[in-house]
C-alpha positions as CSV (number, residue, x, y, z in Angstrom):
1,M,0.0,0.0,0.0
2,L,1.3,3.5,-0.8
3,D,1.0,6.2,1.8
4,V,-1.3,9.0,0.6
5,P,0.5,12.4,1.1
6,T,-1.4,15.1,2.9
7,G,-0.9,18.8,3.5
8,H,0.0,21.4,1.0
9,P,2.3,20.0,-1.8
10,G,4.4,23.2,-2.1
11,H,4.8,26.2,-4.4
12,P,5.4,25.5,-8.0
13,S,7.0,27.9,-10.5
14,L,4.3,29.6,-12.6
15,R,6.7,31.2,-15.1
16,S,5.9,28.8,-17.9
17,P,4.4,25.3,-18.4
18,T,7.9,23.8,-18.7
19,A,8.9,25.3,-15.4
20,Y,5.8,23.9,-13.7
21,L,6.6,20.4,-15.1
22,L,10.2,20.6,-13.9
23,W,9.0,21.6,-10.4
24,T,6.6,18.6,-10.4
25,G,9.4,16.3,-11.5
26,R,11.8,17.5,-8.9
27,G,9.3,16.5,-6.2
28,A,9.6,12.9,-7.4
29,W,13.3,12.9,-8.3
30,R,14.2,9.8,-6.2
31,T,11.4,7.7,-7.9
32,L,12.3,9.0,-11.3
33,V,16.1,8.3,-10.9
34,V,15.3,4.7,-9.9
35,A,12.9,4.4,-12.8
36,C,15.4,5.9,-15.2
37,L,18.2,3.5,-14.0
38,L,15.9,0.5,-14.4
39,T,14.6,1.4,-17.8
40,S,18.1,2.1,-19.0
41,A,19.1,-1.3,-17.7
42,V,16.2,-2.9,-19.6
43,S,17.1,-1.0,-22.7
44,L,20.8,-2.1,-22.5
45,A,19.6,-5.7,-21.8
46,G,17.4,-5.5,-25.0
47,A,20.5,-4.3,-27.0
48,A,22.5,-7.2,-25.5
49,V,20.2,-9.8,-27.0
50,P,21.1,-9.3,-30.7
51,L,24.8,-8.9,-29.7
52,L,24.8,-12.3,-27.9
53,L,22.9,-13.9,-30.8
54,G,25.5,-12.6,-33.3
55,L,28.4,-13.9,-31.2
56,A,26.6,-17.2,-30.7
57,L,26.1,-17.5,-34.5
58,D,29.8,-16.9,-35.2
59,A,30.8,-19.3,-32.5
60,G,28.6,-22.0,-33.9
61,L,29.8,-21.5,-37.4
62,E,33.5,-21.6,-36.3
63,D,33.5,-24.3,-33.6
64,G,30.1,-25.9,-33.7
65,V,28.7,-26.9,-30.3
66,S,31.3,-25.7,-27.9
67,A,31.7,-24.4,-24.3
68,R,31.8,-20.8,-25.7
69,L,28.4,-21.4,-27.4
70,L,26.9,-22.8,-24.2
71,W,28.2,-19.9,-22.2
72,L,26.6,-17.5,-24.7
73,A,23.3,-19.4,-24.4
74,L,23.4,-19.1,-20.6
75,A,24.1,-15.4,-21.0
76,L,21.0,-15.0,-23.1
77,V,18.9,-16.7,-20.4
78,A,20.4,-14.5,-17.7
79,V,19.8,-11.4,-19.7
80,G,16.2,-12.5,-20.2
81,L,15.6,-13.1,-16.5
82,F,17.3,-9.8,-15.6
83,S,15.2,-7.9,-18.1
84,A,12.0,-9.5,-16.7
85,V,12.8,-8.4,-13.2
86,A,14.0,-5.0,-14.1
87,T,11.0,-4.4,-16.3
88,S,8.6,-5.2,-13.4
89,L,10.4,-3.0,-11.0
90,G,10.8,-0.2,-13.5
91,H,7.1,-0.2,-14.3
92,A,6.3,0.1,-10.6
93,A,8.6,3.1,-10.4
94,E,7.1,4.6,-13.6
95,V,3.6,4.3,-12.1
96,G,5.0,6.0,-9.0
97,G,6.1,8.9,-11.1
98,W,2.6,9.1,-12.7
99,L,0.9,9.0,-9.3
100,H,3.2,11.8,-8.0
101,G,2.6,14.0,-11.1
102,S,-1.1,13.5,-11.2
103,F,-2.0,13.6,-7.6
104,T,0.4,16.4,-6.7
105,T,-1.4,18.6,-9.3
106,T,-4.8,17.5,-8.0
107,R,-3.9,18.3,-4.4
108,L,-2.3,21.6,-5.5
109,V,-5.5,22.7,-7.3
110,G,-7.7,21.5,-4.5
111,H,-5.7,23.5,-1.9
112,H,-5.6,26.5,-4.1
113,V,-9.4,26.5,-4.9
114,S,-10.2,26.1,-1.2
115,R,-8.0,29.1,-0.3
116,T,-9.1,31.5,-3.1
117,G,-12.8,31.0,-2.4
118,P,-15.2,32.9,-4.7
119,A,-12.4,34.5,-6.6
120,I,-11.8,31.3,-8.5
121,G,-15.3,31.3,-9.8
122,E,-15.3,35.0,-10.8
123,E,-12.1,34.6,-12.9
124,L,-12.5,31.2,-14.4
125,P,-15.4,29.0,-15.6
126,T,-16.3,26.1,-13.3
127,G,-15.4,23.7,-16.2
128,E,-11.8,25.0,-16.3
129,V,-11.3,24.0,-12.7
130,V,-13.0,20.7,-13.1
131,S,-10.9,19.9,-16.2
132,A,-7.7,20.8,-14.3
133,V,-8.4,18.0,-11.9
134,A,-10.1,15.5,-14.2
135,H,-7.9,15.9,-17.3
136,D,-4.9,18.1,-17.0
137,S,-3.5,16.5,-13.9
138,F,-3.4,13.1,-15.7
139,Q,-1.4,14.6,-18.5
140,V,1.2,15.8,-16.1
141,G,1.3,12.3,-14.6
142,N,1.7,10.8,-18.1
143,V,4.8,12.8,-18.9
144,L,6.5,11.8,-15.7
145,E,5.6,8.2,-16.4
146,L,7.2,8.3,-19.9
147,L,10.3,10.2,-18.8
148,P,12.2,7.1,-17.7
149,A,11.3,5.3,-21.0
150,F,12.7,8.4,-22.8
151,V,16.0,8.2,-20.8
152,G,16.2,4.5,-21.3
153,G,15.7,4.8,-25.0
154,L,18.5,7.4,-25.3
155,A,20.8,5.1,-23.3
156,G,20.1,2.2,-25.6
157,Y,20.5,4.3,-28.7
158,L,23.9,5.7,-27.5
159,A,25.2,2.2,-26.5
160,V,24.3,0.6,-29.8
161,T,25.6,3.5,-31.9
162,L,29.0,3.5,-30.1
163,Y,29.3,-0.3,-30.6
164,M,28.4,-0.1,-34.3
165,L,30.9,2.7,-34.9
166,Q,33.6,0.5,-33.5
167,Q,32.6,-2.6,-35.5
168,S,31.6,-0.9,-38.8
169,P,32.1,2.9,-39.1
170,S,30.0,3.2,-42.2
171,L,27.0,1.4,-40.7
172,G,27.6,3.2,-37.4
173,I,27.3,6.5,-39.1
174,V,24.1,5.5,-40.9
175,V,22.6,4.5,-37.6
176,A,23.9,7.5,-35.7
177,L,22.5,9.9,-38.3
178,G,19.5,8.0,-39.5
179,L,17.5,7.6,-36.3
180,P,17.9,11.3,-35.3
181,L,16.8,12.2,-38.8
182,V,13.7,10.0,-38.4
183,T,13.0,11.7,-35.1
184,V,13.3,15.2,-36.6
185,V,10.9,14.3,-39.4
186,V,8.4,13.0,-36.9
187,S,8.9,16.1,-34.6
188,F,7.6,18.3,-37.4
189,L,4.1,17.1,-36.6
190,I,4.5,17.9,-32.9
191,R,3.7,21.6,-33.1
192,P,0.5,21.3,-35.2
193,L,-0.5,18.4,-32.9
194,Q,0.0,20.7,-29.9
195,A,-2.2,23.4,-31.5
196,R,-5.0,20.9,-32.2
197,Q,-4.7,19.4,-28.6
198,K,-5.1,22.9,-27.2
199,E,-8.1,23.5,-29.3
200,Q,-9.6,20.2,-28.1
201,R,-8.7,21.1,-24.4
202,D,-10.4,24.5,-24.7
203,A,-13.5,23.0,-26.2
204,T,-13.6,20.3,-23.5
205,G,-13.4,22.9,-20.8
206,R,-16.3,24.9,-22.3
207,L,-18.3,21.7,-22.5
208,A,-17.7,20.9,-18.8
209,T,-18.7,24.4,-17.9
210,L,-21.9,24.1,-19.9
211,A,-22.7,20.7,-18.3
212,T,-22.1,22.1,-14.8
213,D,-24.4,25.1,-15.4
214,T,-27.1,23.0,-17.0
215,V,-27.1,20.3,-14.2
216,S,-27.1,22.9,-11.4
217,G,-29.9,24.8,-13.0
218,L,-32.0,21.9,-14.2
219,R,-34.9,22.6,-11.9
220,I,-35.1,26.2,-13.2
221,L,-34.8,25.0,-16.8
222,R,-37.7,22.7,-16.3
223,G,-39.8,25.4,-14.8
224,I,-39.4,27.7,-17.8
225,G,-39.4,24.9,-20.4
226,G,-35.8,25.6,-21.5
227,E,-34.4,22.0,-21.4
228,E,-34.4,21.7,-25.2
229,V,-32.6,24.9,-25.7
230,F,-29.8,24.0,-23.3
231,A,-29.8,20.4,-24.6
232,E,-29.2,21.8,-28.1
233,R,-26.4,24.0,-26.9
234,Y,-24.8,21.1,-25.1
235,R,-25.2,18.9,-28.3
236,A,-23.6,21.6,-30.4
237,Q,-20.6,22.1,-28.1
238,S,-20.3,18.3,-27.8
239,Q,-20.0,18.1,-31.6
240,R,-17.3,20.8,-31.5
241,V,-15.4,18.6,-29.0
242,R,-15.9,15.6,-31.2
243,A,-14.6,17.4,-34.3
244,A,-11.6,18.7,-32.4
245,G,-10.9,15.2,-31.1
246,V,-11.2,13.8,-34.7
247,R,-8.6,16.4,-35.9
248,V,-6.3,15.4,-33.0
249,A,-6.8,11.7,-33.8
250,G,-6.1,12.3,-37.5
251,L,-2.8,13.9,-36.9
252,S,-2.0,11.4,-34.1
253,S,-2.7,8.5,-36.5
254,V,-0.3,10.0,-39.1
255,L,2.3,10.3,-36.3
256,E,1.8,6.7,-35.3
257,A,2.0,5.5,-38.9
258,L,5.3,7.4,-39.4
259,Q,6.6,5.8,-36.2
260,V,6.2,2.4,-37.9
261,L,7.0,3.3,-41.5
262,L,10.1,5.4,-41.1
263,P,11.9,3.0,-38.8
264,G,10.9,0.1,-41.1
265,L,12.5,1.9,-44.1
266,F,15.5,2.6,-41.9
267,V,15.9,-1.1,-40.9
268,A,15.6,-2.1,-44.6
269,C,18.4,0.3,-45.5
270,V,20.7,-0.9,-42.8
271,V,20.1,-4.6,-43.6
272,W,20.8,-3.9,-47.3
273,L,24.1,-2.2,-46.5
274,G,25.0,-4.8,-44.0
275,A,24.3,-7.7,-46.4
276,R,26.6,-6.1,-49.0
277,Q,29.4,-5.8,-46.4
278,A,28.8,-9.4,-45.3
279,I,29.1,-10.6,-48.9
280,E,32.3,-8.5,-49.3
281,G,33.6,-10.1,-46.1
282,T,33.9,-6.8,-44.3
283,I,31.7,-8.1,-41.4
284,T,30.9,-11.6,-40.3
285,P,27.5,-13.3,-40.6
286,G,27.1,-12.9,-36.8
287,Q,27.7,-9.2,-37.0
288,L,25.1,-8.9,-39.8
289,V,22.6,-10.6,-37.5
290,T,23.7,-8.3,-34.7
291,F,23.4,-5.2,-36.8
292,Y,20.0,-6.3,-38.0
293,G,18.9,-6.9,-34.4
294,F,20.2,-3.5,-33.4
295,T,18.2,-1.7,-36.0
296,A,15.0,-3.6,-35.2
297,F,15.7,-3.0,-31.5
298,L,16.3,0.8,-32.0
299,S,12.8,1.2,-33.4
300,E,11.5,0.7,-29.9
301,P,13.6,3.5,-28.3
302,L,12.6,5.7,-31.2
303,R,8.9,4.9,-30.4
304,W,9.6,5.8,-26.7
305,V,11.2,9.1,-27.7
306,T,8.5,10.2,-30.1
307,Q,5.8,9.1,-27.7
308,F,7.4,11.1,-24.9
309,L,7.6,14.2,-27.1
310,N,3.9,13.7,-28.0
311,F,2.9,13.4,-24.3
312,F,5.2,16.3,-23.4
313,T,3.3,18.6,-25.8
314,R,0.0,17.5,-24.2
315,A,1.5,18.1,-20.7
316,R,2.6,21.6,-21.6
317,V,-1.0,22.4,-22.8
318,A,-2.3,21.0,-19.6
319,A,0.3,22.8,-17.5
320,R,-0.7,26.1,-19.1
321,K,-4.3,25.6,-18.0
322,I,-3.2,24.6,-14.5
323,I,-1.1,27.7,-14.2
324,G,-4.2,29.7,-15.1
325,V,-6.0,28.2,-12.2
326,L,-3.0,28.6,-9.8
327,S,-2.5,32.2,-10.8
328,V,-5.9,33.3,-9.2
329,T,-5.4,35.2,-6.0
330,P,-7.8,35.3,-3.1
331,E,-10.0,38.3,-2.5
332,A,-9.2,38.3,1.2
333,G,-5.9,37.5,2.8
334,S,-3.0,35.9,1.0
335,L,-2.1,32.3,0.0
336,A,0.9,32.4,2.3
337,E,-1.3,33.5,5.2
338,S,-3.8,30.7,4.5
339,E,-1.1,28.0,4.3
340,A,0.6,29.2,7.4
341,A,-2.6,29.0,9.3
342,D,-2.6,25.2,8.7
343,S,0.4,24.8,11.1
344,L,-0.8,27.3,13.7
345,P,-3.1,26.4,16.7
346,V,-6.8,27.1,16.2
347,P,-7.5,30.7,17.2
348,V,-9.3,31.2,20.5
349,V,-12.6,33.0,20.2
350,P,-13.0,35.7,22.9
351,T,-16.0,35.1,25.2
352,T,-16.8,38.8,25.3
353,P,-19.4,40.2,22.9
354,G,-17.7,41.4,19.7
355,R,-17.9,45.2,19.1
356,L,-18.0,45.7,15.4
357,V,-18.0,49.0,13.6
358,D,-18.3,49.6,9.8
359,E,-16.9,53.0,9.2
360,T,-18.1,53.0,5.6
361,S,-21.8,52.8,6.3
362,G,-21.8,53.8,10.0
363,V,-23.4,50.5,11.1
364,E,-22.5,49.6,14.7
365,P,-24.2,46.4,15.8
366,V,-25.3,46.3,19.4
367,P,-22.6,44.3,21.3
368,G,-24.0,41.1,22.6
369,G,-27.4,41.9,21.0
370,L,-29.3,41.2,17.8
371,T,-29.1,44.0,15.2
372,A,-31.3,43.9,12.1
373,V,-30.2,45.8,9.0
374,V,-32.7,46.9,6.3
375,T,-31.5,48.2,3.0
376,T,-33.3,50.3,0.4
377,R,-31.3,49.0,-2.6
378,P,-30.5,45.5,-3.8
379,G,-26.9,44.5,-3.2
380,E,-26.2,46.8,-0.3
381,G,-26.8,44.0,2.2
382,E,-24.4,41.6,0.5
383,A,-21.8,44.3,0.3
384,L,-22.2,45.1,4.0
385,A,-21.9,41.3,4.9
386,A,-18.8,41.1,2.7
387,R,-17.2,44.0,4.6
388,L,-18.2,42.7,8.1
389,G,-16.8,39.2,7.3
390,R,-13.7,40.4,5.4
391,L,-14.6,38.5,2.3
392,D,-12.8,41.1,0.3
393,D,-9.7,42.9,1.5
394,R,-10.5,46.1,-0.5
395,S,-12.6,47.4,2.4
396,A,-11.2,45.4,5.3
397,G,-9.6,48.4,6.8
398,S,-12.9,50.2,7.2
399,V,-14.3,47.6,9.7
400,L,-13.1,47.5,13.3
401,L,-13.5,44.5,15.5
402,D,-12.9,45.4,19.2
403,G,-11.1,48.5,17.9
404,V,-8.7,46.6,15.6
405,P,-9.1,46.8,11.7
406,L,-10.1,43.5,10.3
407,G,-7.3,43.8,7.8
408,D,-4.7,43.8,10.6
409,L,-6.0,40.6,12.1
410,P,-4.9,37.1,10.8
411,L,-7.5,35.9,8.4
412,A,-7.9,32.6,10.3
413,E,-8.7,34.6,13.4
414,V,-11.3,36.7,11.5
415,R,-12.9,33.5,10.2
416,R,-13.2,32.1,13.7
417,R,-14.5,35.3,15.3
418,V,-16.8,36.6,12.5
419,V,-19.0,34.1,10.6
420,V,-21.1,35.1,7.6
421,A,-24.0,32.9,6.6
422,S,-25.1,33.8,3.0
423,S,-28.6,33.8,1.7
424,A,-27.9,30.8,-0.6
425,P,-27.0,28.0,1.8
426,Q,-24.7,25.2,0.5
427,L,-24.8,21.8,2.0
428,F,-22.4,18.9,1.1
429,T,-22.8,15.2,0.8
430,G,-22.5,13.4,4.1
431,T,-24.4,12.8,7.3
432,L,-26.5,15.5,9.0
433,R,-23.9,15.5,11.8
434,S,-21.1,16.3,9.5
435,A,-23.2,19.0,7.8
436,L,-23.8,20.7,11.1
437,D,-20.2,20.3,12.5
438,A,-18.6,22.1,9.6
439,R,-15.3,22.7,11.4
440,A,-15.1,19.1,12.7
441,D,-14.8,20.3,16.3
442,G,-16.4,17.1,17.6
443,I,-19.6,18.9,18.8
444,E,-21.7,16.8,21.2
445,D,-25.1,15.6,20.2
446,A,-26.8,17.7,22.8
447,A,-25.4,20.9,21.3
448,L,-26.3,19.8,17.8
449,L,-29.9,19.1,18.9
450,R,-30.1,22.5,20.6
451,A,-29.0,24.3,17.5
452,L,-31.5,22.4,15.4
453,D,-34.2,23.4,17.8
454,A,-33.1,27.0,17.6
455,A,-33.4,26.8,13.8
456,D,-36.7,25.0,14.1
457,A,-35.3,22.1,12.0
458,H,-36.7,19.3,14.1
459,D,-38.6,18.1,11.0
460,V,-35.2,17.5,9.2
461,L,-34.1,15.2,12.0
462,E,-37.4,13.4,12.0
463,S,-37.3,12.8,8.2
464,L,-34.0,10.9,8.5
465,P,-34.4,7.4,10.0
466,E,-30.8,7.4,11.2
467,G,-31.2,10.8,12.9
468,L,-28.0,12.8,13.1
469,D,-26.2,10.0,11.2
470,G,-28.8,10.2,8.4
471,A,-27.4,10.9,4.9
472,I,-27.8,14.2,3.1
473,T,-27.3,14.1,-0.7
474,E,-25.2,16.4,-2.8
475,K,-26.1,20.1,-2.3
476,G,-28.8,18.9,0.1
477,R,-31.2,18.0,-2.7
478,S,-32.9,15.4,-0.5
479,L,-34.2,18.4,1.6
480,S,-36.6,21.1,0.7
481,G,-35.5,24.7,0.2
482,G,-36.7,25.7,3.7
483,Q,-35.1,22.6,5.3
484,R,-31.7,23.4,3.7
485,Q,-31.9,27.0,4.9
486,R,-32.7,25.9,8.5
487,V,-29.9,23.3,8.5
488,A,-27.5,26.0,7.3
489,L,-28.7,28.3,10.0
490,A,-28.1,25.6,12.7
491,R,-24.7,25.1,11.2
492,A,-23.9,28.9,11.5
493,L,-25.2,28.9,15.1
494,L,-22.9,26.0,16.1
495,T,-19.8,28.0,15.1
496,E,-20.4,30.0,18.3
497,A,-18.8,32.9,16.6
498,Q,-18.2,36.1,18.5
499,V,-20.0,37.9,15.7
500,L,-22.5,36.2,13.4
501,V,-23.8,37.8,10.2
502,L,-27.0,36.2,8.8
503,V,-28.2,37.2,5.3
504,E,-31.9,36.6,4.8
505,P,-31.9,33.5,7.1
506,T,-35.7,33.0,6.9
507,S,-36.5,33.8,3.3
508,A,-37.6,30.2,2.4
509,V,-39.9,29.5,5.4
510,D,-43.5,30.3,6.2
511,A,-44.5,33.0,8.6
512,H,-45.2,30.8,11.6
513,T,-41.8,29.0,11.3
514,E,-40.1,32.4,10.7
515,A,-41.5,33.8,14.0
516,R,-40.3,30.8,15.9
517,I,-36.8,31.0,14.3
518,A,-36.6,34.7,15.1
519,Q,-37.4,34.2,18.8
520,R,-35.2,31.2,19.3
521,T,-32.2,32.6,17.4
522,A,-32.3,35.8,19.5
523,A,-32.4,33.7,22.6
524,Y,-29.6,31.3,21.4
525,R,-27.3,34.2,20.5
526,R,-27.9,36.3,23.6
527,G,-24.7,37.7,24.9
528,R,-22.9,37.5,21.5
529,T,-23.2,40.0,18.6
530,T,-25.6,39.0,15.8
531,V,-26.3,40.9,12.6
532,V,-29.3,39.9,10.5
533,L,-29.9,41.4,7.1
534,T,-33.6,41.1,6.5
535,A,-36.8,43.1,5.8
536,S,-39.1,40.6,7.6
537,P,-41.2,42.3,10.3
538,L,-41.2,39.0,12.3
539,V,-37.4,39.1,12.5
540,L,-37.3,42.9,13.0
541,E,-39.6,42.6,15.9
542,Q,-37.0,40.5,17.8
543,A,-34.1,42.8,17.1
544,D,-32.6,45.0,19.8
545,E,-32.0,47.6,17.2
546,V,-32.9,48.0,13.5
547,V,-30.7,50.0,11.1
548,L,-31.9,51.4,7.8
549,L,-29.2,51.6,5.1
550,D,-29.9,54.1,2.3
551,D,-27.4,54.6,-0.4
552,G,-24.8,52.7,1.6
553,V,-25.0,54.8,4.8
554,V,-27.2,54.6,8.0
555,R,-30.3,56.8,7.6
556,A,-32.4,55.7,10.6
557,R,-32.0,53.4,13.6
558,G,-34.1,52.3,16.5
559,R,-36.5,49.5,17.6
560,H,-38.9,48.2,14.9
561,R,-42.1,49.6,16.6
562,D,-40.4,52.9,17.4
563,L,-39.5,53.4,13.8
564,L,-43.1,52.6,12.7
565,A,-44.4,55.1,15.3
566,R,-42.0,57.8,14.0
567,A,-43.1,57.1,10.4
568,A,-46.7,57.6,11.5
569,S,-45.8,61.0,13.0
570,G,-44.2,62.1,9.7
571,D,-40.5,61.5,10.3
572,P,-39.1,61.2,6.7
573,D,-36.3,58.9,7.7
574,A,-38.6,56.6,9.5
575,Q,-41.0,56.8,6.6
576,A,-38.3,55.5,4.3
577,Y,-37.9,52.6,6.6
578,H,-41.7,52.0,6.5
579,D,-41.7,52.1,2.7
580,V,-39.2,49.2,2.6
581,V,-40.8,46.9,5.2
582,G,-44.4,48.1,4.6
583,R,-45.1,45.4,2.0
584,S,-44.6,42.7,4.7
585,L,-46.5,44.4,7.5
586,A,-49.8,43.3,8.8
587,P,-52.8,45.6,7.8
588,S,-53.0,47.0,11.4
589,E,-49.3,48.1,11.2
590,V,-49.5,49.9,7.8
591,V,-49.5,53.7,8.2
């Protein structure tokens, strides 16, 4: 069994695709050195077979069955056994190189995506990230797997060429110049093949993005009757991928054919020249057999070399895409800070209520209380939540936590002390217990049940026969929209954050459930600072203070009923608040 490496794999060079491949190879240099030595030994053993056959033929013609002939026969057996053992070990080492190249890239992309957060989705299509793991990482592994064969092929070629130059300079020169010439001819197809492979890779990435978008929005598409439109788009893009694949396959087939044809013609040429020298007596019959065996043998190293060049071009295309993913920087903090946090102890969350101040808008949530924020314009609430949670460093300095700018605090500490629960909850495949205990803190069952009760999510627990160990499917599709939202709320409550920011936490539930959630959440969070972005009167009623944001700044603040009373008395700022929440008010509350 191989040990699966954990942790961050390191920092690759992103200067060029070749630099990235070299960095990946350096990480497995021990495995690759062993693999290169073994494949070189196999290659030399393969070259020794025609040499021993030629010597045995000359020995048999000169002396008949003799001790020399028997020793040569035993040497052939020994070479065969050695080659079998070395081939097995060499293949294991080659697979080790593939595993390193492939899974190092996969781990690297996984770590990077988890640290860059939403920035990765804003700069790159989802399909590009998926393809980097599902396709490009394999290409990086392939080039490391074939590198030892490439080195072994060169070792065999040099050994055979040097021997032939000593035995027959004319034939040695033909072999020394002929095989490189064949390789150069074949290499002319590498660049156009690389261009076609890049075209196919780009088309595949777009297809993966289209498939991801279609699957994630399938329910919406069915609601508007747009399945056929998107199916036709997918079909058209799929045909583009198929056409690009056919173009790659066409050129690859020409390359494969030349790898057979050109070495075959080369072998025929060497045999013809060797036969003439044998007739003239320049070389012995055994040497003719040896030279023929050498030329036949050298076709295999040539295939290894051309195959490596083919896969190297593919790996460069893949590495260029991987570099594109790894070049994305996070919107908050830095990659170095995120990686350093892995080795540091978990930040201790202060037990005192967090005092948060947003200098941009003037919002100052009540320390230890529940503050509701109402906005007059769409997007203002999300922008405020992003500032309060330091989801973007561009405005981190304008928010103070206990008097310290968020930008001056380690990002890991900010994430522990300030938690933002978005309006679009995301659940992951696993048990209900793992969905609630997002930080894997080993929360006790009693605490989990208490949070579920506060979020009024008892029906979720009852719907799962296994209770907390019941399975939740991908993205929580086994639950209704309201159930997903309440499980996400319970998950946010269980973080026990010093400051909790909830964005529209009750938008998918009915009024009775919303009222219970508002009351229980306020009680659950008493003594810790809570900010709720909502326009629901049922939630506003439970708030210690309500803040109205208009054009990004505080326009009015107070208790919900006080603001309504001020609106009734003609206060224009309070009237603006009433205009926002009035659509949700009961008839008796409308001014």
